[in-house]
Backbone as CSV, one residue per row, in Angstrom:
resi,resn,N_x,N_y,N_z,CA_x,CA_y,CA_z,C_x,C_y,C_z
1,MET,0.832,-1.625,0.117,0.428,0.158,-0.229,0.714,0.915,-0.173
2,GLY,0.545,2.364,-0.953,0.956,3.733,-0.765,0.909,4.182,0.632
3,ASN,2.155,5.240,1.236,1.879,6.205,1.935,0.931,7.397,2.015
4,GLY,0.167,7.372,0.770,-0.330,8.270,0.729,0.045,9.405,0.354
5,ASN,1.403,9.891,0.011,2.268,11.042,-0.431,2.670,11.463,-1.892
6,GLY,1.748,9.842,-2.769,2.743,9.977,-3.758,4.484,9.231,-4.124
7,SER,4.760,9.394,-3.142,6.183,8.557,-3.558,6.410,7.434,-3.806
8,ASP,5.697,6.440,-3.762,5.674,5.622,-3.899,5.340,4.902,-5.396
9,ILE,4.409,6.669,-6.021,4.102,6.346,-7.475,5.455,7.011,-8.066
10,LEU,6.314,8.013,-7.335,7.341,8.391,-8.121,8.065,7.720,-8.257
11,GLU,8.716,6.797,-7.148,10.060,5.631,-7.211,9.680,4.854,-8.297
12,ASP,8.228,4.050,-8.867,8.162,3.597,-9.321,7.840,3.378,-11.035
13,ASN,7.720,5.209,-10.996,7.928,5.700,-12.297,9.522,5.587,-12.972
14,PRO,9.193,4.735,-14.339,10.347,4.434,-15.075,10.706,5.420,-15.880
15,LEU,10.337,6.745,-15.777,10.646,7.722,-16.655,11.659,8.912,-15.393
16,ILE,11.464,8.711,-14.458,11.853,9.537,-13.496,13.562,9.566,-12.771
17,PRO,14.010,9.772,-13.332,15.840,9.093,-12.420,15.636,9.618,-11.271
18,GLN,16.663,8.535,-10.615,16.863,8.091,-9.476,18.325,8.448,-9.225
19,LEU,18.620,8.646,-7.868,19.860,8.712,-7.896,21.428,7.802,-7.317
20,ALA,22.540,7.683,-7.717,23.453,6.828,-7.355,24.535,7.911,-7.166
21,ARG,25.375,7.257,-6.154,27.117,7.503,-5.739,27.703,6.671,-6.441
22,VAL,29.475,7.319,-6.849,30.210,7.030,-7.405,30.873,6.280,-5.855
23,GLN,30.860,4.269,-5.976,31.319,4.345,-5.022,33.275,3.841,-5.256
24,LYS,33.623,3.373,-6.231,34.523,3.349,-6.611,34.243,3.256,-8.292
25,LYS,35.944,4.361,-8.519,35.880,4.078,-10.014,37.603,3.376,-10.664
26,ILE,37.227,2.786,-11.532,38.402,1.408,-11.706,38.326,1.542,-13.210
27,THR,40.440,1.790,-13.234,41.040,1.798,-14.796,40.783,0.602,-15.812
28,GLU,40.008,0.334,-16.653,40.164,-1.040,-17.421,41.035,-0.811,-18.298
29,SER,41.275,0.296,-19.095,41.788,0.408,-20.625,42.352,2.049,-20.519
30,ALA,42.545,2.233,-21.008,43.301,3.647,-21.819,42.011,4.257,-22.285
31,ASP,40.898,4.069,-22.642,39.678,4.906,-23.091,38.234,4.219,-21.791
32,THR,38.805,3.122,-21.162,37.307,2.407,-20.684,37.701,2.374,-19.186
33,ILE,36.645,2.974,-18.329,36.589,2.527,-17.189,35.558,1.875,-16.424
34,SER,35.494,1.591,-15.122,34.270,0.419,-14.526,33.437,1.419,-13.467
35,LEU,32.473,1.619,-13.382,32.278,2.647,-12.430,31.149,1.764,-11.084
36,ARG,31.362,1.509,-10.220,30.848,0.991,-9.268,30.048,2.150,-8.419
37,LEU,28.915,1.856,-8.607,27.334,3.020,-7.929,26.870,2.307,-7.211
38,VAL,26.486,3.003,-6.144,25.416,2.671,-4.710,24.279,3.469,-4.965
39,ARG,23.283,3.290,-5.038,22.024,3.593,-5.125,21.980,4.172,-3.462
40,ALA,21.017,5.156,-3.580,21.124,6.655,-2.763,20.330,6.290,-1.589
41,ASP,19.610,5.243,-1.834,18.977,4.527,-0.685,19.099,3.697,-0.844
42,SER,19.958,3.223,-0.965,20.504,1.392,-0.949,19.728,-0.139,-1.219
43,ARG,18.928,0.796,-1.702,17.509,-0.801,-2.019,18.069,-1.381,-3.141
44,PRO,18.284,-2.824,-3.008,18.439,-3.246,-4.450,17.268,-2.913,-5.400
45,LEU,18.490,-3.127,-6.896,17.318,-2.846,-8.162,17.031,-4.149,-8.983
46,GLY,17.147,-5.349,-8.041,16.401,-5.953,-8.765,16.523,-6.572,-10.001
47,TYR,18.101,-6.787,-10.553,18.228,-7.080,-11.893,19.028,-7.797,-12.337
48,ARG,18.587,-8.139,-13.522,19.213,-9.527,-14.186,20.474,-9.400,-15.031
49,PRO,21.235,-10.254,-15.067,22.539,-10.351,-16.324,21.573,-10.088,-17.610
50,GLY,22.321,-8.909,-18.672,21.571,-8.477,-19.918,21.301,-7.431,-19.329
51,GLN,20.407,-7.139,-18.314,19.588,-5.490,-18.833,20.008,-4.244,-18.350
52,PHE,20.208,-3.579,-18.994,20.331,-2.428,-18.785,20.137,-1.082,-17.679
53,ASN,21.074,-0.243,-17.580,20.437,0.869,-17.102,20.777,2.481,-18.002
54,MET,19.644,3.397,-17.572,19.819,4.822,-18.395,21.076,5.487,-17.618
55,LEU,22.046,5.895,-17.787,22.549,6.741,-17.097,22.865,8.409,-17.534
56,GLY,22.896,9.391,-16.701,22.934,10.800,-17.118,23.550,11.610,-15.628
57,LEU,23.705,12.417,-16.542,24.053,13.854,-15.389,23.519,14.930,-15.717
58,PRO,22.983,16.111,-14.883,22.485,17.214,-15.266,23.427,17.913,-16.566
59,GLY,22.277,18.434,-17.591,23.153,19.467,-18.456,23.731,18.319,-19.124
60,PHE,23.557,16.986,-19.123,23.671,16.230,-20.565,22.648,15.032,-20.443
61,LYS,22.855,14.801,-22.370,21.462,13.368,-21.763,21.957,11.915,-21.280
62,GLU,21.152,11.658,-21.689,21.312,9.840,-20.581,21.757,8.753,-21.862
63,ALA,22.357,7.785,-21.484,23.045,6.318,-22.095,22.950,5.457,-21.511
64,PRO,22.463,4.387,-22.240,22.079,3.171,-21.994,23.272,2.604,-21.439
65,PHE,23.591,1.699,-20.482,24.901,0.492,-20.360,24.352,-0.310,-19.589
66,SER,25.205,-1.284,-20.145,24.025,-3.099,-19.329,24.951,-2.969,-18.131
67,PHE,24.621,-3.922,-17.075,25.007,-3.549,-16.371,26.715,-5.068,-16.475
68,SER,27.131,-5.032,-15.690,29.041,-5.653,-15.978,29.008,-6.140,-14.544
69,SER,27.868,-6.896,-13.891,28.158,-7.091,-12.055,27.219,-7.670,-11.823
70,LEU,26.918,-8.916,-10.932,25.865,-9.173,-10.576,25.148,-8.748,-9.446
71,GLU,24.160,-8.591,-9.346,23.462,-8.357,-8.584,23.624,-8.551,-6.907
72,ASP,24.053,-7.782,-5.999,24.438,-7.794,-4.386,23.666,-7.606,-3.800
73,TYR,21.930,-6.884,-3.861,21.108,-6.792,-3.185,21.327,-6.002,-1.891
74,THR,22.560,-4.982,-2.298,22.991,-3.842,-0.813,22.646,-2.727,-1.645
75,GLY,21.875,-2.559,-3.141,22.426,-1.135,-3.956,22.840,-0.711,-4.887
76,THR,24.431,-1.997,-5.289,25.561,-1.181,-5.562,25.491,-2.230,-7.003
77,PHE,25.872,-1.256,-8.000,26.113,-2.239,-9.459,26.925,-1.454,-9.739
78,VAL,27.226,-2.267,-10.913,28.971,-1.731,-12.065,28.410,-1.328,-13.380
79,HIS,28.928,-0.663,-13.937,28.460,-0.305,-15.577,30.353,0.098,-16.153
80,THR,30.486,-0.833,-17.216,31.627,-0.510,-17.730,31.191,0.287,-18.988
81,ILE,32.422,1.411,-18.720,31.943,2.549,-19.720,33.469,3.106,-20.768
82,ARG,33.190,3.004,-22.313,34.132,3.077,-22.818,33.880,4.720,-23.016
83,ALA,34.836,5.524,-22.915,34.361,6.945,-23.361,34.500,7.167,-25.316
84,ALA,33.288,7.483,-25.724,33.043,8.129,-26.741,31.731,9.340,-26.891
85,GLY,31.970,10.159,-27.029,30.819,11.056,-26.874,30.922,11.836,-26.176
86,ASN,29.838,12.305,-25.540,29.797,13.555,-24.870,29.099,13.337,-23.145
87,VAL,27.615,12.418,-23.552,27.431,11.785,-22.274,28.673,11.249,-21.685
88,VAL,29.343,10.130,-22.166,30.217,8.739,-21.984,31.157,9.790,-21.108
89,SER,32.260,10.586,-21.849,33.089,10.970,-21.637,32.839,11.746,-20.448
90,ALA,31.486,12.826,-20.098,31.470,13.230,-19.474,31.309,12.448,-17.656
91,LEU,30.754,11.222,-18.183,30.821,9.797,-17.151,31.650,9.747,-16.298
92,CYS,33.209,9.009,-18.002,34.401,8.719,-17.590,35.078,9.907,-16.606
93,ARG,34.542,11.194,-16.732,35.447,12.138,-15.608,34.885,11.954,-14.090
94,LEU,33.999,11.121,-13.720,33.265,10.828,-12.327,34.564,10.585,-11.414
95,ARG,34.589,11.233,-10.333,35.361,10.887,-9.379,34.318,10.378,-8.334
96,GLN,35.057,9.248,-7.023,34.852,8.735,-6.129,33.977,9.750,-5.344
97,GLY,32.710,9.898,-5.218,31.691,10.418,-4.282,30.992,11.383,-5.003
98,ASP,31.212,11.260,-6.464,30.517,11.983,-7.615,29.038,11.478,-8.069
99,HIS,27.832,12.365,-7.873,26.621,11.460,-8.139,26.261,11.550,-9.567
100,VAL,25.483,10.220,-10.195,25.046,10.189,-11.355,23.182,9.688,-11.268
101,THR,23.071,10.255,-12.014,20.831,9.610,-12.175,20.969,8.063,-13.134
102,PHE,20.276,7.363,-12.213,20.046,6.756,-13.537,18.307,5.881,-13.364
103,ARG,18.185,5.328,-14.346,17.026,4.319,-14.530,17.017,3.130,-14.875
104,GLY,16.437,2.370,-13.986,16.356,1.329,-14.851,15.974,-0.127,-13.912
105,PRO,15.771,-0.939,-13.410,16.813,-1.544,-14.747,15.973,-1.892,-16.065
106,PHE,16.078,-2.133,-16.991,15.086,-2.282,-18.093,15.928,-3.827,-19.086
107,GLY,14.994,-4.109,-20.177,15.063,-5.007,-21.027,15.423,-6.379,-20.574
108,THR,15.127,-7.344,-21.106,15.548,-8.524,-21.195,16.794,-8.995,-20.656
109,GLY,17.020,-10.047,-19.993,18.552,-10.726,-19.835,18.527,-11.870,-20.490
110,TRP,19.907,-12.667,-20.082,20.349,-13.837,-20.703,19.421,-14.839,-20.189
111,PRO,19.480,-15.389,-21.327,18.326,-16.589,-19.824,19.285,-17.745,-20.206
112,LEU,19.615,-17.743,-18.949,20.424,-18.617,-17.960,20.201,-19.519,-17.443
113,ASP,18.682,-19.373,-17.399,18.039,-20.613,-16.925,17.985,-21.735,-18.022
114,LYS,17.951,-21.405,-19.406,18.212,-22.593,-20.482,19.224,-22.913,-20.717
115,ALA,20.256,-22.073,-20.336,21.467,-22.654,-20.303,22.049,-23.489,-19.501
116,LEU,21.260,-23.673,-18.358,21.617,-24.843,-17.107,21.713,-26.177,-17.417
117,GLY,22.568,-27.080,-16.799,22.723,-28.541,-17.429,23.126,-28.687,-19.074
118,ARG,23.614,-27.426,-19.518,24.147,-27.173,-20.977,25.676,-26.638,-21.329
119,ASN,25.808,-27.187,-22.550,27.468,-26.378,-22.599,26.810,-24.897,-22.754
120,LEU,27.641,-24.321,-22.821,27.746,-22.754,-22.766,29.400,-22.493,-23.524
121,ILE,28.785,-21.206,-25.108,29.753,-20.256,-25.623,29.478,-19.231,-25.483
122,LEU,30.403,-18.370,-24.984,30.132,-16.943,-24.608,31.109,-16.192,-25.838
123,VAL,30.690,-15.352,-26.686,31.317,-14.641,-27.667,31.465,-13.124,-27.110
124,ALA,32.147,-12.752,-26.928,32.165,-10.790,-26.792,33.594,-10.646,-27.831
125,GLY,33.128,-9.395,-27.695,34.081,-8.706,-28.790,34.450,-6.863,-28.528
126,GLY,35.421,-6.341,-28.079,35.661,-5.431,-27.536,34.780,-4.977,-25.703
127,ILE,34.433,-3.196,-25.988,33.353,-3.868,-25.273,32.206,-4.243,-24.605
128,GLY,32.024,-5.062,-25.721,30.663,-5.919,-25.435,31.215,-7.294,-24.345
129,MET,32.580,-7.066,-23.918,32.626,-7.893,-22.772,32.058,-8.003,-21.062
130,ALA,31.827,-6.065,-21.473,30.516,-6.272,-20.314,29.378,-6.763,-19.613
131,PRO,28.709,-7.196,-20.671,27.667,-7.444,-20.617,27.956,-8.698,-20.283
132,LEU,28.454,-9.525,-20.578,28.919,-10.847,-20.622,29.636,-11.346,-18.978
133,ARG,29.849,-9.921,-18.964,30.887,-10.309,-17.234,29.934,-11.010,-15.982
134,PRO,29.147,-10.518,-16.159,28.033,-10.572,-15.132,27.671,-12.650,-15.393
135,VAL,27.829,-12.737,-16.685,26.926,-13.980,-16.808,28.260,-15.267,-16.673
136,VAL,29.731,-14.457,-16.488,30.717,-15.343,-16.431,30.839,-15.555,-14.824
137,ASP,30.229,-14.437,-13.872,30.396,-14.356,-12.092,29.055,-15.475,-12.299
138,TYR,28.344,-15.700,-12.909,27.035,-16.511,-12.851,27.646,-17.976,-12.382
139,VAL,28.134,-18.177,-13.592,28.840,-19.304,-13.971,29.904,-20.054,-12.953
140,ARG,30.822,-19.311,-12.511,31.521,-19.233,-11.205,30.622,-19.874,-10.295
141,GLU,30.190,-19.148,-9.946,29.187,-18.922,-8.987,28.412,-20.290,-8.487
142,ASN,27.790,-20.977,-9.871,27.380,-22.297,-10.338,27.935,-22.981,-11.156
143,ARG,29.126,-23.295,-10.945,29.672,-23.990,-12.006,29.283,-25.228,-12.295
144,ASP,29.110,-25.622,-11.158,28.219,-27.450,-11.428,26.831,-27.518,-11.946
145,SER,26.345,-26.203,-12.379,25.256,-26.636,-12.933,25.151,-26.077,-14.929
146,PHE,26.203,-26.286,-15.156,27.123,-26.485,-16.537,27.693,-27.423,-17.060
147,ARG,27.236,-27.448,-18.088,28.866,-28.132,-18.398,29.904,-27.510,-19.502
148,ASP,30.555,-27.494,-20.302,32.002,-27.298,-20.846,31.070,-25.944,-21.078
149,VAL,32.128,-24.889,-20.346,32.289,-23.340,-20.672,32.683,-23.321,-21.240
150,PHE,32.841,-22.301,-22.824,34.019,-21.264,-23.591,33.767,-19.967,-23.683
151,LEU,34.744,-19.342,-23.175,34.822,-17.451,-23.558,35.908,-17.076,-24.608
152,LEU,35.265,-16.971,-25.905,36.081,-16.165,-26.676,35.680,-14.785,-26.507
153,TYR,36.756,-13.826,-27.030,36.642,-12.950,-26.064,37.980,-12.081,-27.480
154,GLY,37.624,-11.110,-28.050,38.477,-10.259,-28.997,38.376,-8.918,-28.695
155,ALA,39.791,-8.088,-29.032,39.389,-6.732,-29.395,40.141,-6.259,-30.467
156,LYS,40.464,-4.912,-30.518,41.688,-4.644,-31.443,42.616,-4.878,-30.906
157,THR,43.433,-4.318,-29.671,44.859,-4.795,-29.610,44.475,-5.588,-28.057
158,THR,45.995,-6.151,-27.449,45.783,-6.999,-26.490,45.468,-5.446,-25.412
159,ASP,46.035,-4.535,-25.557,45.647,-3.178,-24.617,44.231,-2.749,-24.505
160,ASP,43.477,-3.183,-25.330,41.932,-2.770,-25.557,40.950,-3.990,-24.611
161,LEU,41.690,-5.079,-24.142,41.420,-6.154,-23.428,40.842,-5.872,-22.000
162,LEU,39.353,-6.185,-21.957,38.992,-5.595,-20.261,39.197,-6.391,-19.096
163,TYR,39.019,-6.505,-18.309,39.287,-7.113,-17.049,40.600,-8.034,-17.143
164,ARG,41.589,-7.522,-17.598,42.751,-8.060,-17.505,43.103,-8.723,-16.728
165,ARG,42.907,-8.235,-15.074,43.152,-8.761,-13.614,42.780,-10.477,-13.746
166,GLN,41.394,-10.407,-14.369,40.403,-11.514,-14.161,40.596,-12.644,-14.729
167,LEU,41.130,-12.610,-16.173,41.384,-13.725,-17.163,41.581,-14.740,-16.888
168,ALA,42.945,-14.508,-16.233,43.344,-15.654,-15.695,42.447,-16.321,-14.451
169,GLN,41.882,-15.901,-13.740,41.582,-16.701,-12.837,39.995,-17.050,-13.282
170,TRP,39.492,-16.443,-14.218,38.437,-17.165,-15.001,38.583,-18.710,-15.608
171,ASN,40.154,-18.661,-16.613,40.785,-19.454,-16.964,40.652,-20.876,-16.228
172,GLU,40.509,-20.792,-14.768,40.768,-22.260,-14.104,39.482,-22.178,-13.650
173,GLU,38.327,-22.423,-14.346,37.175,-22.436,-13.873,36.367,-22.678,-15.164
174,ILE,36.698,-21.549,-16.561,36.067,-22.144,-17.687,37.034,-22.079,-18.653
175,THR,36.918,-21.894,-19.858,37.909,-22.121,-21.062,38.124,-20.503,-21.127
176,VAL,39.019,-19.761,-21.038,39.310,-18.527,-22.107,40.011,-18.424,-22.826
177,LEU,39.117,-18.516,-24.612,40.282,-17.948,-25.521,40.464,-16.139,-25.828
178,LEU,41.140,-15.972,-26.536,41.509,-14.380,-26.160,42.244,-14.332,-27.453
179,ALA,41.750,-13.444,-28.836,42.721,-13.199,-29.771,42.102,-11.351,-29.744
180,ALA,43.366,-10.627,-30.513,43.260,-9.363,-30.905,44.355,-9.003,-32.365
181,ASP,43.475,-8.197,-32.945,43.891,-7.588,-34.444,45.650,-7.604,-34.128
182,ARG,46.046,-6.936,-32.773,47.376,-6.412,-32.840,48.006,-7.184,-31.213
183,VAL,48.721,-7.803,-31.595,49.443,-8.376,-29.874,50.618,-7.752,-29.577
184,ARG,50.319,-7.145,-28.445,51.942,-6.809,-27.844,51.671,-7.116,-26.491
185,GLY,52.738,-7.113,-25.925,52.628,-6.727,-24.217,52.688,-8.247,-23.712
186,GLU,52.307,-8.160,-22.553,52.749,-9.798,-21.599,51.172,-9.622,-21.566
187,LEU,50.595,-10.655,-21.599,48.945,-11.428,-20.334,49.562,-12.346,-19.816
188,PRO,48.644,-12.888,-18.433,48.593,-13.947,-18.437,48.349,-15.300,-18.865
189,LEU,47.305,-14.423,-20.294,47.138,-16.056,-21.339,47.302,-15.707,-22.951
190,PRO,47.462,-16.608,-23.422,47.981,-16.163,-24.872,47.084,-16.096,-25.360
191,VAL,47.094,-14.934,-26.899,46.885,-14.449,-27.590,46.528,-14.686,-28.870
192,GLN,45.876,-14.733,-29.420,45.713,-15.107,-30.929,45.813,-14.210,-31.837
193,GLU,46.479,-13.885,-32.592,46.502,-13.173,-33.746,45.397,-13.019,-34.475
194,GLY,44.492,-11.933,-34.909,43.747,-12.156,-35.469,41.965,-11.872,-35.016
195,VAL,40.891,-12.409,-35.339,39.644,-11.427,-35.017,39.305,-12.986,-34.100
196,VAL,38.020,-12.749,-33.358,37.335,-13.439,-32.827,36.878,-15.151,-33.560
197,THR,36.567,-14.747,-34.182,35.848,-15.996,-35.031,37.302,-17.143,-35.360
198,LYS,38.238,-16.813,-35.069,39.709,-17.602,-35.345,39.817,-18.413,-34.177
199,LEU,38.676,-18.126,-33.070,38.947,-19.448,-31.846,38.062,-19.690,-32.453
200,LEU,36.538,-19.937,-32.652,36.075,-21.021,-32.816,36.188,-22.365,-33.135
201,PRO,37.384,-22.943,-34.154,37.371,-24.121,-34.147,38.171,-24.923,-32.829
202,ARG,38.549,-23.722,-32.221,39.530,-24.558,-30.889,38.238,-24.670,-29.601
203,VAL,37.295,-24.896,-30.320,35.923,-25.071,-29.431,35.469,-26.484,-29.787
204,HIS,35.427,-26.810,-28.950,35.166,-28.862,-29.118,33.980,-29.277,-28.485
205,THR,33.170,-28.994,-28.706,31.856,-29.308,-27.483,30.653,-29.578,-28.551
206,ALA,29.843,-30.495,-28.035,28.459,-30.576,-29.178,27.549,-29.650,-29.257
207,LEU,27.264,-28.536,-30.417,26.565,-27.976,-30.443,25.141,-28.237,-30.205
208,SER,25.000,-29.321,-30.436,23.041,-29.829,-30.523,22.762,-29.754,-28.696
209,GLU,24.218,-29.431,-28.358,23.599,-29.230,-26.092,24.033,-27.765,-26.080
210,THR,24.598,-27.280,-26.600,24.758,-25.912,-26.059,24.265,-24.474,-26.660
211,ILE,24.228,-23.839,-25.948,23.761,-22.806,-25.879,25.119,-21.608,-26.202
212,SER,24.737,-20.105,-26.975,26.112,-19.208,-27.119,24.983,-17.967,-26.829
213,PHE,25.651,-16.922,-26.324,25.565,-15.985,-26.342,26.905,-14.676,-26.774
214,MET,25.925,-13.754,-27.282,27.087,-13.066,-27.733,26.933,-11.533,-27.920
215,CYS,28.202,-11.240,-27.434,28.151,-9.353,-27.188,29.556,-8.866,-28.012
216,GLY,29.256,-7.615,-29.336,30.156,-6.975,-29.654,29.687,-6.423,-30.909
217,PRO,30.171,-5.887,-31.589,30.378,-5.304,-32.824,29.278,-6.205,-33.760
218,GLN,28.072,-5.385,-34.730,27.572,-6.184,-34.820,27.850,-7.128,-36.362
219,VAL,28.784,-7.146,-36.555,29.922,-7.768,-37.758,30.723,-8.792,-36.942
220,MET,30.752,-8.515,-36.306,31.474,-9.660,-35.354,30.690,-10.703,-35.273
221,ILE,28.951,-10.552,-34.637,27.911,-11.250,-34.223,27.776,-11.891,-35.345
222,LYS,27.863,-11.319,-36.669,26.954,-11.737,-38.230,28.170,-13.493,-38.438
223,PHE,29.439,-12.773,-38.168,29.921,-13.791,-38.509,29.983,-15.118,-37.566
224,ALA,30.273,-14.879,-36.352,30.193,-15.898,-35.062,28.744,-16.555,-35.147
225,ALA,28.258,-16.090,-35.398,26.868,-16.826,-35.077,26.626,-17.419,-36.703
226,GLY,26.454,-17.313,-37.915,27.314,-17.611,-38.951,28.106,-18.915,-38.934
227,ALA,28.988,-18.833,-38.428,30.133,-19.893,-38.382,29.205,-21.059,-37.834
228,LEU,28.890,-20.466,-36.398,28.217,-21.540,-35.336,26.631,-22.553,-36.142
229,LEU,26.006,-21.111,-37.110,24.806,-22.296,-37.926,25.446,-23.363,-38.647
230,LEU,26.221,-22.310,-39.417,27.003,-23.467,-39.793,27.283,-25.051,-40.070
231,ASP,28.194,-25.089,-38.390,28.080,-26.040,-37.976,27.441,-26.678,-37.305
232,GLY,25.923,-26.335,-36.907,24.670,-27.009,-36.952,24.295,-26.973,-35.591
233,GLN,24.650,-25.387,-34.811,23.712,-25.122,-33.956,22.452,-24.391,-34.128
234,SER,21.667,-24.622,-33.626,20.090,-23.996,-33.584,20.208,-22.472,-33.826
235,ALA,19.472,-21.300,-34.597,18.751,-20.720,-34.184,18.249,-19.923,-32.869
236,GLY,17.746,-20.593,-32.890,17.257,-20.490,-31.818,17.917,-20.923,-30.093
237,ASP,19.542,-20.925,-29.623,20.022,-21.504,-29.294,20.994,-19.908,-29.542
238,ILE,21.152,-19.308,-30.126,21.865,-17.946,-30.271,21.228,-17.184,-29.769
239,TYR,21.724,-16.361,-28.873,21.520,-15.256,-28.356,22.508,-14.487,-28.499
240,VAL,21.840,-13.186,-28.925,22.818,-11.796,-29.508,21.745,-10.802,-28.268
241,SER,22.796,-9.815,-27.767,22.464,-8.441,-27.579,22.917,-7.408,-28.306
242,LEU,21.884,-6.324,-28.851,22.132,-5.567,-29.801,21.926,-3.868,-29.110
243,GLU,22.824,-3.670,-29.928,23.383,-1.733,-29.383,22.272,-1.064,-30.829
244,ARG,21.545,-0.666,-29.619,20.943,0.614,-30.542,20.608,1.913,-29.601
245,ARG,20.134,2.845,-30.794,19.635,4.327,-29.364,19.085,4.063,-28.768
246,MET,19.145,4.371,-27.398,17.718,3.747,-26.603,17.831,5.014,-25.937
247,GLU,16.235,5.918,-25.809,16.680,7.253,-25.340,15.526,6.913,-23.921
248,CYS,14.273,6.432,-24.014,13.255,6.172,-23.061,13.631,4.770,-22.228
249,GLY,14.032,3.905,-22.871,13.768,2.600,-22.263,12.949,2.225,-21.886
250,VAL,11.267,2.410,-22.464,10.002,1.903,-22.175,9.496,1.566,-23.199
251,ALA,10.260,1.709,-24.195,9.081,1.255,-25.714,8.003,2.584,-25.920
252,GLN,8.597,3.724,-25.497,7.416,4.753,-26.534,8.276,5.766,-27.160
253,CYS,9.395,6.222,-26.929,9.880,6.949,-28.310,10.670,6.200,-29.610
254,GLY,10.435,5.254,-29.965,10.710,4.532,-30.976,12.259,4.583,-31.748
255,HIS,13.076,5.699,-31.074,14.507,5.620,-31.679,14.876,4.076,-31.456
256,CYS,14.553,2.602,-30.724,15.790,1.883,-31.378,14.515,0.676,-31.434
257,GLN,13.656,0.932,-32.297,12.560,0.049,-32.898,13.303,-0.337,-34.432
258,ILE,13.386,-1.934,-34.259,13.492,-2.705,-35.024,12.733,-3.711,-35.660
259,GLY,12.191,-3.899,-37.060,11.099,-4.653,-37.239,9.734,-4.098,-36.292
260,ALA,9.321,-4.898,-35.765,8.154,-5.104,-34.866,8.661,-4.791,-33.536
261,LYS,10.340,-5.300,-33.034,10.403,-5.118,-31.694,11.189,-3.896,-31.559
262,PHE,11.256,-3.554,-30.027,12.206,-2.867,-29.789,13.340,-3.015,-29.026
263,VAL,14.477,-2.675,-29.279,15.289,-3.060,-28.244,15.300,-2.927,-26.942
264,CYS,14.797,-1.921,-26.276,14.761,-1.599,-24.671,13.852,-2.785,-24.330
265,LYS,12.763,-2.778,-24.721,11.855,-3.549,-24.427,11.681,-4.990,-24.744
266,ASP,11.867,-5.498,-25.464,12.198,-6.588,-25.879,13.402,-7.469,-26.158
267,GLY,14.181,-6.502,-26.245,15.516,-6.863,-25.809,16.750,-6.113,-24.986
268,PRO,17.641,-5.603,-24.348,18.380,-6.290,-25.549,18.801,-7.777,-26.186
269,VAL,18.469,-8.392,-25.567,18.913,-9.497,-25.321,17.652,-10.539,-26.636
270,PHE,17.972,-11.081,-27.852,17.025,-11.765,-28.489,18.142,-12.947,-29.220
271,ALA,17.097,-14.158,-28.940,17.479,-14.921,-30.140,17.705,-15.218,-31.638
272,LEU,18.698,-15.505,-31.952,18.674,-15.026,-33.544,17.687,-15.708,-34.329
273,ALA,16.868,-16.396,-34.124,15.588,-17.043,-34.785,15.092,-15.808,-34.827
274,ASP,15.103,-14.707,-33.760,13.653,-14.158,-33.683,13.725,-12.481,-34.018
275,ILE,15.009,-12.304,-34.794,15.027,-11.086,-35.569,16.232,-10.544,-36.804
276,THR,16.251,-12.615,-37.554,17.325,-12.380,-38.848,16.282,-11.707,-39.544
277,ARG,14.939,-11.991,-39.805,13.963,-11.817,-40.315,14.257,-10.199,-40.474
278,PHE,14.745,-9.142,-39.789,14.883,-7.687,-39.695,15.833,-7.657,-40.643
279,GLN,15.843,-6.529,-41.189,16.536,-6.397,-42.285,17.685,-5.492,-41.710
280,ASP,17.230,-4.451,-40.667,18.178,-3.426,-40.525,18.680,-3.905,-39.070
281,THR,18.867,-5.019,-38.795,19.707,-5.872,-37.780,21.203,-6.252,-38.317
282,LEU,21.166,-6.576,-40.075,21.874,-7.238,-40.833,23.058,-8.206,-40.253
283,LEU,22.105,-9.562,-39.363,22.365,-10.350,-38.909,21.823,-11.835,-40.050
């Protein structure tokens, strides 16, 4: 029941921004940071891996960012942000103790329940690793619930690989395969030169018993999904996270519409079988 003063309605309105404080700022690469944010009222958000928030600052518009951490039920959450554009660059300049507005969580999540008891292939390109990071964390916390798990992660250069401090640790429980167009420097794991799809021949598992999650540049998704389809995986078992210009988060503004669907409400995670008929996905 409400308290009669309308505060319940304001809190539940998805169009009204709420306030969060920067608890910690982590440098991930030369142009990418992670912001650990804590909700002003410390209430949990109740989000799932694959969903997103709209982050904003006074004087700037908002921008969508997928969660890059698991829900910890303390009102704390993490977004990994790559500097590009006015809004994102302003967010990257935030310091510990600064405040940011957010709306969410919005959208669908990765279908982790469908992956239970099966093999799992994660394919990430560049900043596309951020929405898949909570999937990795979930798998590690529930390792006995999954069979073979592979993470195929590629970037332009080895310097652009995110979460470098965690990669070797992840490899202790799942198979982590790395690729980069330009390999330089030392990493705790070997890196194959070239695009991430070159890693697919190193995945040896029954695709008929496998579900795949992909996030990254659309051209990467196109070729990675195409390779798995040719090898026999069903389009209904390949899930992709799409990036589109999202402004309202609740399918009212129409900016993120693809065919008959809205990325903010029906996605951003889609089964490949549900979106290949839409020409503007390029998949």
